[in-house]
Backbone as CSV, one residue per row, in Angstrom:
resi,resn,N_x,N_y,N_z,CA_x,CA_y,CA_z,C_x,C_y,C_z
1,MET,82.918,29.475,89.313,81.795,29.206,87.989,81.118,28.774,87.962
2,ILE,79.760,28.202,88.232,78.726,27.931,87.695,79.202,27.438,86.143
3,SER,78.822,26.475,85.816,78.860,25.931,84.101,77.032,25.490,84.058
4,SER,76.699,25.984,83.480,75.596,25.922,82.615,75.156,26.397,81.454
5,GLY,73.589,25.711,80.869,74.058,27.116,79.848,73.620,26.274,78.745
6,ARG,72.672,26.976,77.737,72.589,26.042,76.385,73.442,26.224,75.660
7,SER,74.892,26.736,75.324,75.994,26.728,74.950,76.799,25.820,75.080
8,LEU,76.964,25.582,76.805,77.665,24.053,77.201,76.785,22.924,76.834
9,ILE,75.802,23.102,77.265,75.198,21.391,76.577,74.848,21.638,75.422
10,ALA,74.893,22.584,74.393,75.501,22.324,73.265,76.636,21.369,72.865
11,ALA,77.649,22.719,73.644,78.890,22.265,72.593,79.968,20.785,74.152
12,THR,78.733,20.427,74.734,79.145,18.872,75.209,78.825,18.110,74.454
13,ALA,77.349,17.748,74.103,76.489,16.996,73.209,77.430,16.919,72.067
14,ARG,77.939,17.103,72.053,79.050,17.020,70.337,79.825,16.127,71.260
15,ARG,80.727,16.339,71.874,81.538,15.748,72.306,80.854,14.061,72.562
16,GLY,79.427,13.834,72.819,78.985,12.594,72.960,78.825,12.392,74.407
17,THR,79.040,13.212,75.104,78.523,13.127,76.639,77.967,14.135,77.757
18,LEU,77.310,13.757,78.320,76.879,14.634,78.805,76.487,14.331,80.501
19,LYS,77.265,15.123,81.268,77.104,14.906,83.152,77.115,15.873,83.513
20,VAL,75.631,15.509,84.656,75.268,16.784,85.467,75.421,16.342,86.438
21,TRP,75.855,17.414,87.847,76.415,17.296,88.843,75.630,17.880,89.365
22,LEU,74.711,18.013,90.670,73.633,18.669,90.787,73.933,19.024,92.573
23,ASP,74.482,19.486,92.733,74.409,20.447,94.257,74.569,22.197,94.639
24,ASP,73.977,22.215,95.757,74.079,24.078,95.814,74.796,24.367,95.987
25,GLU,75.926,24.115,96.486,76.862,24.123,97.352,78.408,23.299,96.618
26,ARG,78.479,22.337,96.465,80.182,21.652,96.400,80.184,21.637,94.711
27,ASP,81.538,21.994,94.341,81.720,22.597,92.731,82.640,21.062,92.548
28,PRO,82.069,20.278,91.753,82.260,19.381,91.166,84.181,18.637,90.984
29,ARG,84.108,19.496,90.104,86.452,19.534,90.179,86.774,19.752,91.099
30,GLU,86.279,20.117,92.296,86.654,19.532,93.913,86.427,18.311,94.739
31,TRP,85.129,17.919,94.998,84.220,16.839,95.124,84.755,15.663,94.452
32,LEU,84.620,15.563,93.211,84.889,14.215,92.236,85.800,13.693,92.231
33,PRO,87.210,13.894,92.779,87.938,13.331,92.853,87.972,12.017,94.157
34,SER,87.380,12.972,94.976,87.394,12.177,96.324,86.209,11.562,96.662
35,ILE,85.648,11.416,95.503,83.834,10.645,95.846,84.649,9.055,95.400
36,ARG,84.391,8.370,95.954,84.450,7.011,95.671,84.466,6.075,94.237
37,TRP,83.232,6.416,93.787,82.701,5.638,92.662,83.467,6.763,91.395
38,TRP,83.967,7.238,91.909,85.159,8.428,90.760,86.743,8.231,90.855
39,GLN,86.773,7.032,91.557,88.253,6.674,91.748,88.535,5.759,90.888
40,GLY,89.770,6.223,90.374,90.087,4.922,88.372,90.147,5.853,87.387
41,ARG,88.663,6.699,87.603,88.669,7.643,86.442,89.935,9.007,86.002
42,ASP,89.838,9.169,84.676,90.538,10.485,83.844,90.318,11.804,84.486
43,ALA,91.265,12.452,85.127,90.745,13.386,85.568,89.437,14.263,84.036
44,ALA,90.104,14.296,82.946,90.591,15.417,82.610,89.271,15.331,82.057
45,GLU,88.396,13.996,82.951,86.735,13.886,82.685,85.933,14.875,83.589
46,LEU,86.927,15.616,84.360,85.782,16.173,85.078,85.240,17.483,84.825
47,GLY,86.029,17.900,83.595,85.603,18.928,82.348,84.128,18.162,81.436
48,ASP,83.640,17.981,81.676,82.541,16.814,81.518,81.129,17.647,81.969
49,TRP,81.840,17.330,82.962,80.805,17.795,84.551,79.810,18.463,84.537
50,VAL,78.696,18.946,84.234,77.904,20.170,84.095,76.978,20.760,85.289
51,TRP,77.825,21.716,86.465,77.138,21.683,87.805,75.925,22.859,87.573
52,VAL,74.751,21.659,88.445,73.715,22.457,88.444,73.222,22.598,90.152
53,GLN,72.132,23.819,90.154,72.127,23.750,91.598,70.628,24.140,92.285
54,THR,69.884,23.062,91.171,68.530,23.348,91.892,67.915,21.457,90.547
55,ALA,66.833,21.263,91.428,65.973,19.731,90.492,65.842,20.704,89.440
56,PRO,65.400,21.820,89.415,64.392,21.928,88.214,65.109,22.112,86.633
57,GLU,66.892,22.803,87.531,67.805,22.978,86.242,68.360,21.722,85.844
58,ALA,68.152,20.895,86.509,68.708,19.467,86.514,67.904,18.633,85.797
59,ILE,65.984,18.971,85.662,65.212,18.250,85.207,65.583,18.842,83.581
60,ARG,65.334,20.310,83.533,65.608,20.694,82.331,66.675,20.077,81.278
61,MET,68.227,19.830,82.075,69.076,19.515,81.230,68.492,18.007,81.032
62,LEU,67.763,17.247,81.795,67.404,15.886,81.594,66.326,16.005,80.204
63,ALA,66.080,16.887,79.950,64.857,16.859,79.207,65.561,17.037,77.687
64,THR,66.209,18.008,77.800,66.387,18.837,76.622,68.085,18.357,75.865
65,ALA,68.712,17.868,76.797,70.024,17.345,76.327,69.753,15.420,76.693
66,HIS,71.274,14.508,75.898,71.387,13.335,76.396,72.476,13.278,77.482
67,VAL,72.127,12.938,78.573,72.947,13.185,79.897,73.392,11.917,80.459
68,ASP,74.447,11.335,79.879,74.931,9.971,80.810,75.012,9.702,81.969
69,GLU,75.367,10.313,82.189,75.445,10.886,83.934,75.301,11.442,84.670
70,ILE,74.341,10.908,86.054,73.778,12.461,86.868,74.347,12.136,88.098
71,SER,74.679,12.779,89.294,74.943,12.437,90.416,74.328,13.793,91.495
72,LEU,73.759,12.769,92.186,72.730,13.409,93.013,73.124,13.780,94.173
73,ASP,72.685,15.168,94.635,73.149,15.471,96.018,71.157,16.063,96.626
74,HIS,70.915,15.695,97.889,69.561,15.596,98.201,69.201,17.580,97.728
75,ASP,70.095,17.663,99.567,69.501,19.331,100.388,69.596,20.073,99.304
76,LEU,69.297,20.835,98.907,69.362,22.030,97.699,69.695,23.420,98.203
77,GLY,68.992,23.370,99.786,68.670,24.582,100.126,67.313,25.515,100.200
78,GLY,66.025,24.843,99.616,65.125,25.669,100.166,64.303,25.017,99.069
79,ALA,62.851,25.426,99.535,62.009,24.590,98.953,61.651,25.083,96.948
80,GLU,62.120,26.467,96.590,62.290,26.843,95.140,63.235,25.519,94.360
81,ALA,64.137,25.312,95.210,65.289,24.649,94.634,65.084,23.453,94.603
82,GLY,64.655,22.812,95.650,63.990,20.804,95.321,64.714,20.125,95.830
83,THR,64.774,19.032,95.363,65.721,17.549,95.762,66.074,17.342,94.799
84,GLY,67.500,16.105,95.163,68.409,15.218,94.193,66.532,14.283,93.912
85,TYR,65.911,14.292,94.988,64.709,12.820,95.138,64.068,13.475,93.975
86,ASP,63.537,14.457,93.503,62.706,15.244,92.350,63.005,14.974,91.246
87,VAL,63.943,14.774,91.503,64.948,14.880,89.823,65.166,13.302,89.842
88,LEU,64.879,12.407,90.879,64.496,10.893,90.107,63.411,10.438,90.105
89,GLU,61.931,11.331,90.070,60.929,11.213,90.349,60.668,11.282,89.243
90,TRP,61.181,13.170,88.064,61.064,13.325,87.214,61.359,12.047,85.776
91,ILE,62.459,11.347,86.472,63.580,10.068,85.752,62.483,9.235,85.710
92,GLU,62.208,8.812,86.993,61.012,7.182,87.047,60.141,7.821,85.831
93,ARG,58.883,8.304,85.750,58.380,9.114,85.509,58.157,9.103,83.689
94,ARG,59.375,9.240,83.638,59.694,9.371,81.786,59.967,7.865,81.278
95,VAL,60.676,7.379,82.323,61.472,5.717,82.304,60.319,4.977,81.671
96,ARG,58.875,5.265,83.120,57.921,4.404,82.731,56.811,5.553,81.262
97,ALA,57.192,6.896,81.394,56.436,7.106,80.074,56.287,6.299,78.836
98,GLU,58.114,6.762,78.549,58.598,6.715,77.067,59.067,5.102,77.099
99,PRO,58.707,3.963,76.361,60.026,3.378,76.019,61.670,3.515,75.995
100,SER,61.066,4.128,75.258,62.402,4.295,74.377,63.567,5.633,75.245
101,TYR,63.562,5.778,76.471,64.198,6.060,77.371,64.808,5.768,78.699
102,ALA,66.297,6.044,77.977,66.791,5.280,78.894,67.663,5.959,79.875
103,ALA,67.541,5.902,81.333,67.909,6.498,82.232,69.190,6.916,81.878
104,PRO,69.612,7.519,82.565,71.329,7.646,82.574,71.958,6.881,84.081
105,ALA,73.119,6.722,84.076,74.289,6.499,85.090,73.598,6.991,86.272
106,ILE,73.370,6.853,87.405,72.610,7.595,88.705,74.048,7.372,89.941
107,HIS,74.551,8.873,90.212,75.177,8.651,91.158,74.535,9.628,92.199
108,ILE,74.709,8.802,93.974,74.654,9.812,94.807,75.483,9.985,95.425
109,HIS,75.625,11.523,95.802,76.981,12.113,96.685,76.748,12.623,98.101
110,THR,75.065,12.990,98.597,74.443,13.479,99.642,75.267,13.114,101.212
111,SER,75.561,13.853,101.562,75.203,14.090,103.095,73.911,13.394,104.014
112,ASN,72.877,13.409,103.370,71.791,13.336,104.473,71.309,12.030,104.455
113,VAL,71.851,11.164,105.768,71.697,9.664,105.717,70.674,9.163,105.598
114,ALA,69.490,10.381,105.852,67.631,9.395,105.398,67.569,9.540,104.315
115,ALA,68.345,10.850,103.693,67.999,11.037,102.154,68.604,9.897,101.526
116,ARG,69.268,9.673,101.897,70.304,9.043,100.602,69.731,7.552,100.585
117,ARG,68.955,7.179,102.024,68.284,5.242,101.514,67.289,5.518,100.812
118,ARG,66.369,6.924,100.701,65.233,7.145,99.908,65.385,7.901,98.905
119,ILE,66.708,8.082,98.355,67.179,8.595,96.677,67.975,6.382,96.329
120,TRP,68.007,6.260,97.359,69.085,4.831,96.644,67.579,4.497,96.184
121,LEU,66.859,3.659,96.794,65.876,2.867,97.173,64.636,3.551,95.784
122,ALA,64.776,4.800,95.099,64.128,4.963,93.986,64.846,4.717,92.324
123,VAL,66.438,4.804,93.068,67.172,4.003,91.686,67.090,2.843,91.717
124,VAL,67.131,1.851,92.823,66.596,0.776,92.546,65.317,0.555,91.293
125,ALA,64.727,1.260,92.123,63.201,1.025,91.607,63.386,1.740,89.601
126,ILE,64.331,2.394,89.648,64.271,3.153,88.411,64.752,1.882,87.465
127,GLU,65.717,1.118,88.373,67.002,0.392,87.511,66.183,-1.105,87.020
128,ARG,64.912,-1.213,88.337,64.798,-2.110,88.210,62.984,-2.376,87.105
129,PHE,62.548,-1.349,86.770,61.558,-1.079,86.244,62.395,-0.870,84.123
130,SER,63.692,-0.252,84.102,64.005,-0.302,83.071,64.246,-1.999,82.868
131,SER,65.250,-2.401,83.685,65.596,-3.958,83.111,64.295,-5.080,82.995
132,GLN,62.917,-4.625,83.506,62.018,-5.696,83.091,61.984,-5.091,81.588
133,ARG,62.130,-3.835,81.317,61.088,-3.244,79.973,61.780,-3.816,79.440
134,MET,63.406,-3.797,79.640,64.179,-4.951,78.578,64.024,-5.956,78.012
135,ARG,63.933,-6.974,78.868,63.392,-7.720,78.521,62.558,-8.195,78.226
136,ARG,61.597,-7.324,78.452,60.142,-7.624,77.003,60.158,-7.454,75.661
137,ASP,61.010,-5.789,75.943,61.348,-5.357,74.382,61.610,-6.885,73.548
């Protein structure tokens, strides 16, 4: 079952945390425990992750709720679904346009090796711009 929608966003936001898993196929409750960056985290946290399957869904979450963490796949099954990179472009534009916007912690779980590097470079650019902005403030 896919966990998304306004009621889930509201309920999760009340708890003070929202974590978004972007993947068209892999269920976060099955995959997160096997991912290296997840190791050592509490299994109860699995319920905090909202599974979305398209870039527009992830962007909608980022635009309407306080997202603390996001984990991105790249290939989402078709042009209308977008890519994880599309989400990073949206985050980067928002970081540059809104000084008060803090980007979420960003994780990458794509199996596409070439896309992983492209996504990683975008994450580095977002982090670099954010840290430069913080030094100016």
